[in-house]
C-alpha positions as CSV (number, residue, x, y, z in Angstrom):
1,M,15.5,-3.5,85.8
2,M,13.7,-6.2,83.9
3,G,13.2,-9.4,85.8
4,R,13.6,-12.9,84.5
5,Q,11.7,-16.0,85.5
6,E,13.9,-19.0,86.1
7,A,13.0,-22.4,87.6
8,P,15.5,-23.0,90.4
9,A,17.3,-26.4,90.2
10,Q,16.3,-28.3,93.3
11,L,16.8,-32.0,94.2
12,F,13.8,-32.3,96.5
13,Y,10.4,-30.4,96.4
14,D,7.9,-29.9,99.2
15,F,4.6,-29.8,97.4
16,D,1.2,-29.9,99.1
17,L,-1.5,-30.7,96.6
18,E,-4.2,-29.8,99.1
19,R,-3.0,-26.2,99.4
20,H,-3.1,-25.7,95.6
21,V,-6.8,-26.6,95.2
22,P,-9.0,-23.4,95.8
23,A,-11.1,-23.5,98.9
24,N,-14.3,-22.7,96.9
25,H,-13.7,-25.2,94.1
26,M,-16.9,-27.1,93.2
27,L,-15.1,-30.5,93.4
28,R,-14.3,-29.7,97.1
29,E,-18.0,-29.5,97.8
30,I,-18.9,-32.5,95.7
31,D,-16.2,-34.6,97.4
32,L,-18.1,-34.3,100.6
33,F,-21.1,-36.2,99.1
34,L,-19.3,-39.0,97.2
35,N,-18.5,-42.0,99.4
36,G,-16.1,-44.6,97.8
37,D,-16.5,-47.2,100.5
38,T,-20.0,-48.1,99.4
39,L,-18.8,-48.5,95.8
40,R,-16.2,-51.0,96.8
41,E,-18.7,-53.0,98.9
42,A,-21.1,-53.2,96.0
43,L,-18.4,-54.4,93.6
44,R,-16.6,-56.8,96.0
45,P,-18.6,-59.9,94.9
46,F,-17.4,-59.3,91.3
47,Y,-13.7,-59.5,92.1
48,S,-11.6,-62.5,92.9
49,H,-9.4,-62.6,96.0
50,L,-6.5,-63.9,93.9
51,G,-4.4,-62.2,91.2
52,R,-3.0,-58.7,90.8
53,P,-4.9,-55.7,92.1
54,S,-7.1,-54.0,89.6
55,I,-7.5,-50.3,88.9
56,D,-9.5,-48.8,91.8
57,P,-13.2,-48.7,90.6
58,E,-13.7,-45.5,92.8
59,L,-11.1,-43.8,90.6
60,I,-13.1,-44.6,87.5
61,I,-16.3,-43.3,89.1
62,R,-14.6,-40.1,90.2
63,M,-13.2,-39.5,86.8
64,L,-16.6,-40.1,85.2
65,V,-18.2,-37.7,87.7
66,I,-15.6,-35.0,86.8
67,G,-16.4,-35.6,83.1
68,Y,-20.2,-35.1,83.5
69,V,-19.9,-32.3,86.1
70,M,-17.5,-30.3,84.1
71,G,-19.0,-31.0,80.7
72,I,-16.0,-33.0,79.4
73,R,-17.7,-35.3,76.8
74,S,-14.6,-37.1,75.4
75,E,-13.0,-39.8,77.6
76,R,-9.7,-39.3,75.8
77,R,-9.8,-35.6,76.7
78,L,-10.9,-36.5,80.2
79,C,-7.8,-38.5,80.8
80,D,-5.6,-35.6,79.6
81,E,-7.5,-33.1,81.8
82,V,-7.1,-35.3,84.9
83,H,-3.4,-35.8,84.1
84,L,-2.8,-32.0,83.9
85,N,-5.3,-30.4,86.4
86,L,-4.3,-30.4,90.0
87,A,-7.9,-30.1,91.3
88,Y,-8.9,-33.2,89.3
89,R,-5.9,-35.1,90.6
90,W,-6.8,-34.1,94.2
91,F,-10.5,-35.2,93.6
92,C,-9.3,-38.6,92.1
93,R,-6.8,-39.2,95.0
94,L,-4.0,-39.5,92.4
95,G,-1.4,-37.2,94.0
96,L,1.3,-35.8,91.8
97,E,2.8,-39.0,90.5
98,G,-0.3,-41.2,90.2
99,N,-0.9,-42.7,86.8
100,V,-4.1,-41.9,85.0
101,P,-5.9,-44.9,83.5
102,D,-6.1,-45.3,79.7
103,H,-9.4,-44.2,78.1
104,S,-10.1,-47.8,77.1
105,T,-10.5,-48.7,80.8
106,F,-13.8,-46.9,80.9
107,S,-15.3,-49.3,78.3
108,C,-14.0,-52.4,80.1
109,Y,-15.6,-51.3,83.4
110,R,-18.8,-50.0,81.8
111,H,-19.5,-53.2,79.9
112,G,-18.3,-55.4,82.6
113,K,-18.5,-55.0,86.4
114,F,-20.5,-51.7,86.4
115,R,-23.3,-53.1,84.3
116,E,-23.3,-56.5,86.0
117,S,-23.6,-54.9,89.4
118,G,-25.9,-52.0,88.5
119,L,-23.3,-49.7,90.1
120,L,-24.3,-46.5,88.4
121,R,-27.9,-46.9,89.6
122,Q,-26.6,-47.5,93.1
123,V,-24.5,-44.3,92.9
124,F,-27.5,-42.3,91.7
125,E,-29.7,-43.6,94.5
126,A,-26.9,-42.8,97.0
127,T,-27.1,-39.1,95.8
128,V,-30.9,-39.1,96.3
129,E,-30.5,-40.5,99.8
130,R,-28.0,-37.8,100.6
131,C,-30.5,-35.2,99.3
132,L,-33.1,-36.7,101.6
133,K,-30.7,-36.5,104.5
134,E,-29.8,-32.9,103.8
135,D,-33.6,-32.0,103.8
136,L,-33.7,-31.0,100.1
137,V,-36.7,-33.3,99.4
138,S,-40.2,-32.5,100.7
139,G,-42.1,-35.4,99.1
140,E,-45.2,-33.2,98.7
141,G,-45.2,-32.6,95.0
142,F,-43.4,-34.2,92.1
143,A,-43.1,-33.2,88.4
144,V,-42.3,-35.5,85.5
145,D,-41.3,-34.8,81.9
146,A,-39.1,-36.2,79.1
147,S,-36.6,-34.7,76.7
148,L,-35.1,-36.0,73.5
149,I,-31.4,-36.5,73.2
150,P,-30.0,-37.3,69.7
151,A,-28.4,-40.8,69.4
152,D,-25.1,-41.6,67.9
153,A,-26.7,-42.7,64.6
154,N,-26.8,-41.3,61.1
155,K,-29.6,-41.3,58.6
156,V,-27.2,-42.3,55.9
157,R,-26.4,-45.6,57.6
158,S,-30.0,-46.6,58.1
159,V,-32.5,-48.8,56.4
160,A,-36.3,-48.8,56.0
161,A,-38.3,-50.3,58.8
162,E,-39.8,-53.0,56.5
163,D,-36.3,-54.2,55.6
164,W,-35.3,-54.6,59.3
165,S,-36.0,-57.7,61.4
166,P,-34.6,-59.5,64.4
167,E,-32.7,-61.7,62.0
168,V,-31.0,-58.7,60.5
169,A,-30.1,-57.5,64.0
170,R,-28.5,-60.9,64.8
171,D,-26.5,-60.8,61.6
172,A,-25.3,-57.3,62.4
173,G,-23.5,-58.7,65.5
174,N,-22.6,-55.4,67.2
175,R,-23.3,-54.7,70.8
176,A,-26.1,-52.2,70.2
177,A,-28.0,-54.7,67.9
178,R,-27.7,-57.4,70.6
179,E,-29.1,-55.0,73.2
180,Y,-31.9,-54.1,70.8
181,L,-32.9,-57.8,70.7
182,E,-33.0,-57.9,74.5
183,T,-35.4,-55.0,74.7
184,L,-38.0,-56.2,72.2
185,D,-40.3,-57.1,75.1
186,D,-39.4,-54.2,77.3
187,A,-42.2,-51.7,78.0
188,A,-39.8,-48.8,77.7
189,F,-38.5,-49.9,74.2
190,G,-39.8,-52.6,71.9
191,A,-43.2,-53.3,73.6
192,A,-44.0,-49.6,74.1
193,S,-45.9,-49.4,70.8
194,P,-46.6,-51.8,67.8
195,V,-46.0,-48.9,65.4
196,Q,-42.6,-49.1,63.8
197,P,-40.5,-46.1,62.9
198,K,-39.9,-45.1,59.3
199,F,-36.2,-45.9,59.5
200,V,-33.9,-48.0,61.7
201,A,-30.3,-47.2,62.3
202,K,-27.8,-50.1,61.7
203,S,-25.4,-48.8,64.4
204,D,-28.2,-48.4,67.0
205,P,-31.5,-50.1,66.1
206,A,-33.2,-49.1,69.4
207,A,-32.9,-45.4,68.7
208,Q,-36.2,-43.9,67.6
209,W,-36.5,-42.1,64.3
210,T,-38.5,-39.0,65.3
211,R,-39.2,-35.4,64.6
212,A,-39.9,-32.8,67.3
213,E,-40.6,-29.1,67.4
214,E,-40.7,-28.7,63.6
215,S,-37.0,-29.7,63.4
216,R,-35.4,-32.1,61.0
217,P,-36.1,-35.8,61.9
218,Y,-33.3,-37.6,63.7
219,F,-32.6,-40.7,65.8
220,A,-33.0,-40.1,69.5
221,Y,-33.6,-41.5,72.9
222,A,-35.8,-39.9,75.6
223,T,-34.5,-39.2,79.1
224,N,-37.3,-39.1,81.7
225,Y,-36.9,-37.1,84.9
226,L,-39.0,-37.4,88.1
227,I,-38.1,-34.5,90.3
228,D,-39.2,-33.1,93.7
229,T,-40.4,-29.6,93.2
230,K,-38.9,-28.2,96.5
231,S,-35.3,-28.0,95.3
232,S,-35.4,-29.7,91.9
233,V,-33.8,-32.9,93.1
234,I,-33.9,-35.7,90.6
235,M,-35.7,-38.5,92.3
236,D,-35.4,-41.0,89.4
237,V,-34.3,-41.1,85.8
238,E,-35.3,-43.6,83.0
239,A,-34.2,-44.0,79.4
240,T,-36.9,-44.9,76.9
241,R,-37.8,-44.7,73.2
242,A,-38.7,-41.3,72.0
243,I,-42.5,-41.9,71.9
244,R,-45.3,-40.8,74.2
245,Q,-46.4,-44.3,75.3
246,A,-42.9,-45.2,76.5
247,E,-42.6,-41.9,78.4
248,V,-46.0,-42.3,80.2
249,G,-45.0,-45.8,81.2
250,A,-41.6,-44.6,82.5
251,A,-43.4,-42.1,84.8
252,R,-45.3,-45.0,86.4
253,T,-42.1,-47.0,86.7
254,M,-40.3,-44.1,88.4
255,L,-43.1,-43.4,90.8
256,D,-43.2,-47.1,91.9
257,R,-39.5,-47.4,92.2
258,T,-39.2,-44.1,94.2
259,E,-41.8,-45.3,96.7
260,K,-40.2,-48.8,97.0
261,R,-36.6,-47.5,97.3
262,F,-37.0,-44.4,99.4
263,G,-40.5,-44.7,100.8
264,V,-41.6,-41.4,99.3
265,K,-44.9,-41.0,97.5
266,P,-46.0,-37.5,96.4
267,D,-49.4,-36.0,97.2
268,W,-49.6,-34.5,93.7
269,L,-47.9,-34.9,90.3
270,A,-47.5,-32.2,87.7
271,A,-47.0,-33.0,84.1
272,D,-47.9,-31.8,80.6
273,T,-50.7,-32.9,78.3
274,A,-48.7,-35.9,77.1
275,Y,-49.5,-37.6,80.4
276,G,-53.2,-36.7,80.4
277,N,-54.7,-39.9,78.8
278,A,-57.5,-41.7,80.5
279,E,-55.5,-44.8,81.5
280,N,-52.7,-42.8,83.2
281,L,-55.1,-40.6,85.0
282,G,-57.1,-43.6,86.2
283,W,-53.9,-45.2,87.5
284,L,-52.8,-42.1,89.4
285,V,-56.2,-41.4,91.0
286,E,-57.7,-44.8,91.5
287,K,-54.6,-46.9,92.2
288,R,-52.1,-44.5,93.7
289,S,-54.3,-41.8,95.2
290,I,-52.1,-39.1,93.7
291,I,-53.7,-35.7,92.7
292,P,-53.0,-35.2,89.0
293,F,-52.2,-31.6,88.0
294,I,-52.2,-32.7,84.4
295,P,-54.2,-31.3,81.4
296,V,-56.7,-33.9,80.2
297,I,-56.4,-35.2,76.6
298,D,-60.0,-34.5,75.5
299,K,-61.2,-34.5,71.9
300,S,-64.9,-34.3,72.6
301,E,-65.3,-30.6,72.1
302,R,-67.0,-29.6,68.9
303,T,-66.1,-26.6,66.8
304,D,-69.1,-26.6,64.4
305,G,-71.5,-24.9,66.8
306,T,-73.3,-28.0,68.0
307,F,-73.5,-29.3,71.6
308,S,-70.3,-30.9,72.9
309,R,-70.2,-33.6,75.5
310,S,-69.4,-31.1,78.2
311,D,-72.9,-29.6,77.6
312,F,-74.5,-32.8,78.8
313,Q,-74.8,-33.3,82.6
314,W,-73.7,-36.6,84.0
315,D,-76.2,-38.3,86.4
316,E,-74.2,-40.8,88.3
317,K,-77.0,-42.1,90.4
318,N,-79.2,-43.1,87.4
319,D,-76.2,-43.9,85.1
320,Q,-77.4,-41.5,82.4
321,Y,-76.6,-38.1,80.8
322,I,-79.0,-35.2,80.7
323,C,-79.1,-33.1,77.6
324,P,-79.4,-29.3,77.7
325,E,-83.2,-29.7,77.0
326,G,-83.6,-32.0,80.0
327,H,-83.9,-35.3,78.1
328,A,-82.2,-38.5,79.4
329,L,-79.6,-40.3,77.4
330,K,-79.3,-43.9,78.7
331,Q,-77.0,-46.8,77.9
332,F,-79.7,-49.4,78.1
333,R,-83.5,-49.2,77.9
334,R,-83.9,-52.7,79.4
335,N,-81.9,-55.2,81.4
336,Y,-79.4,-57.5,79.7
337,S,-77.8,-60.6,81.0
338,D,-74.4,-59.7,79.4
339,P,-72.8,-56.9,81.4
340,N,-70.4,-56.1,78.4
341,R,-73.3,-55.4,76.0
342,G,-73.2,-51.8,74.7
343,Q,-69.4,-51.4,75.2
344,D,-66.8,-51.3,72.5
345,T,-63.5,-53.0,72.7
346,G,-61.8,-50.0,74.4
347,G,-64.3,-49.9,77.3
348,R,-66.1,-46.9,75.9
349,K,-69.8,-46.7,76.7
350,K,-72.5,-45.1,74.5
351,Y,-75.5,-43.3,76.0
352,R,-78.4,-42.7,73.5
353,C,-81.5,-40.6,73.4
354,L,-84.8,-41.9,72.0
355,K,-85.2,-41.2,68.3
356,A,-88.8,-39.9,68.9
357,T,-87.5,-37.5,71.6
358,C,-84.8,-36.1,69.4
359,Q,-87.1,-35.7,66.3
360,A,-89.5,-33.6,68.4
361,C,-86.8,-31.5,70.2
362,L,-86.5,-27.8,69.4
363,S,-82.7,-28.0,69.7
364,K,-82.1,-30.8,67.2
365,E,-80.4,-28.5,64.7
366,I,-77.7,-27.5,67.2
367,C,-77.5,-31.0,68.7
368,C,-77.6,-33.7,66.0
369,P,-78.5,-32.1,62.7
370,K,-77.2,-35.0,60.6
371,A,-78.3,-37.9,62.8
372,D,-81.7,-39.2,63.8
373,A,-80.8,-39.2,67.5
374,R,-78.0,-38.0,69.7
375,Y,-75.6,-40.2,71.5
376,V,-72.8,-39.4,73.9
377,T,-69.8,-41.6,74.7
378,R,-68.3,-42.0,78.2
379,E,-64.6,-42.9,78.2
380,P,-62.9,-45.4,80.5
381,H,-61.7,-43.8,83.8
382,E,-64.1,-40.9,83.2
383,E,-64.3,-40.2,87.0
384,A,-60.5,-39.7,87.1
385,R,-60.7,-37.4,84.1
386,E,-63.4,-35.3,85.7
387,F,-61.4,-35.1,88.9
388,A,-58.4,-33.9,86.9
389,R,-60.6,-31.3,85.2
390,E,-61.7,-30.0,88.6
391,C,-58.1,-29.9,89.8
392,R,-57.2,-27.7,86.9
393,K,-59.6,-25.0,88.2
394,T,-57.8,-24.7,91.6
395,K,-55.1,-22.3,92.7
396,A,-52.9,-25.2,93.5
397,Y,-52.9,-26.1,89.8
398,K,-51.5,-22.7,88.9
399,V,-48.7,-23.2,91.5
400,S,-47.9,-26.6,90.2
401,R,-47.8,-25.3,86.6
402,D,-45.0,-22.9,87.6
403,K,-43.1,-25.6,89.6
404,R,-43.3,-28.0,86.6
405,K,-41.0,-25.6,84.7
406,K,-38.2,-26.7,87.0
407,V,-38.0,-29.9,84.9
408,E,-37.5,-27.9,81.8
409,M,-34.7,-26.0,83.5
410,L,-33.0,-29.2,84.4
411,F,-33.1,-30.3,80.8
412,A,-31.7,-26.9,79.7
413,H,-28.9,-27.3,82.2
414,L,-28.3,-30.8,81.0
415,K,-27.8,-29.7,77.4
416,R,-26.3,-26.2,77.7
417,I,-24.1,-26.6,80.8
418,L,-23.2,-30.3,81.0
419,G,-23.0,-30.5,77.2
420,L,-25.2,-33.6,76.7
421,T,-26.5,-32.6,73.3
422,R,-25.7,-36.0,71.7
423,L,-25.1,-39.4,73.1
424,R,-21.6,-41.0,72.8
425,L,-22.7,-44.5,73.8
426,R,-24.9,-46.7,71.7
427,G,-27.7,-49.1,72.6
428,P,-30.3,-48.9,75.4
429,N,-27.7,-49.7,78.1
430,G,-25.4,-47.0,76.8
431,A,-28.3,-44.4,77.0
432,K,-29.2,-45.6,80.5
433,D,-25.5,-45.2,81.6
434,E,-25.2,-41.7,80.2
435,F,-28.6,-40.5,81.6
436,L,-27.7,-41.9,85.0
437,L,-24.3,-40.2,85.1
438,A,-25.8,-36.9,84.0
439,A,-28.5,-37.2,86.8
440,I,-25.7,-38.0,89.3
441,A,-23.8,-34.9,88.2
442,Q,-26.8,-32.7,88.5
443,N,-27.7,-33.9,92.0
444,L,-24.2,-33.5,93.2
445,R,-24.0,-30.0,91.8
446,K,-27.3,-29.3,93.6
447,L,-25.9,-30.6,96.9
448,A,-22.7,-28.5,96.4
449,K,-24.7,-25.4,95.7
450,L,-27.4,-25.7,98.5
451,R,-25.4,-27.5,101.2
452,P,-21.8,-26.2,100.8
453,R,-19.1,-26.8,103.4
454,S,-19.3,-23.3,104.8
455,V,-23.0,-23.6,105.6
456,R,-22.5,-26.8,107.6
457,Q,-19.4,-25.3,109.4
458,E,-21.5,-22.3,110.5
459,A,-24.3,-24.5,111.6
460,A,-21.9,-26.7,113.7
461,A,-20.4,-23.6,115.2
């Protein structure tokens, strides 16, 4: 006999939302690590004690967490999903009859109290503190890298850089243009480099016109991750222009902020060649005492068969280089009253050999065939560069090179699983908000995976 499904007519229903959420659902595990009381305390000074109650800010944060954890990019769709999905309603504490906020509420909170209070940064730091508490961070080694995320800007609605100016941005009047004016002196944006991009987007002037990996050029921001290599916990995140100078500066900012906020300073730092300039290596070695497992940017090697700078031996005691034939290359042949004499504007020093010595040398044709005498330059922070070269020869460098790939895996997870392949929000603040929320989601997923409820229950038992 064929059955028929019919909904029985009942006046009252006994429905337990808790029982209808699977025990192994990811949001159950994430719920253990998200504390709403701290959110309210952080926002309390921004609310009046009079008037009607507002929408609970914890509800907005929980809905945003669902959106980034589950890869729901549209806020309109997020509201629909929370309205229909029982697990989402349970996570947001809405029950069966709770009203879901309108999608416009997210913009009001984002551009208002969240930004004024720096709430998203506080939520992110709370996840890092929980990772520290759960022993997911060793603090021994960090890795840093950056990845480009396309901005919400189009080449068609852009202008040439020479036609763009702060006055044009003021006339534009949109929020992204106003934020662009506020970041002109910011080391992560306007002050990162005096070189201007070829095009500027009217809708988002701070986005960088760039081309990476032989792809078509596009407008983009860079998300910078500083991770602990033990469990790939994101220790800090920073949004910058998509240029190397801004990314290197962001690495220093994140290292300083991590030590100041959590008291954690790594013994070594792993990064790619983009972070191997002399100034950055000098800062890591001389000021921060961090071992740099970073390839050195070195353009001194020659390919024409003549001696390179590495063929000359440095004599630190006598402040001179020794050529392969045993002759001395000195910076000065007599004492000068001006200590800056012999240095160029970049702090680079020149060590020269005597002309008579070079002319009589048997190796002149493979040393300086087109010059009367050979000279060798010594870059600023050369001691730190030499130290980084020696570090590269160790076994620890090979281990760090493998661990550095964990940053790339996080970026792949960010784009393929969380769906952050293009920004929805415009302006530097919009990029910061999106990158912070994505890092929050990744840390929470890490906690849910490595420290689930069942593991702690077994430990307590």
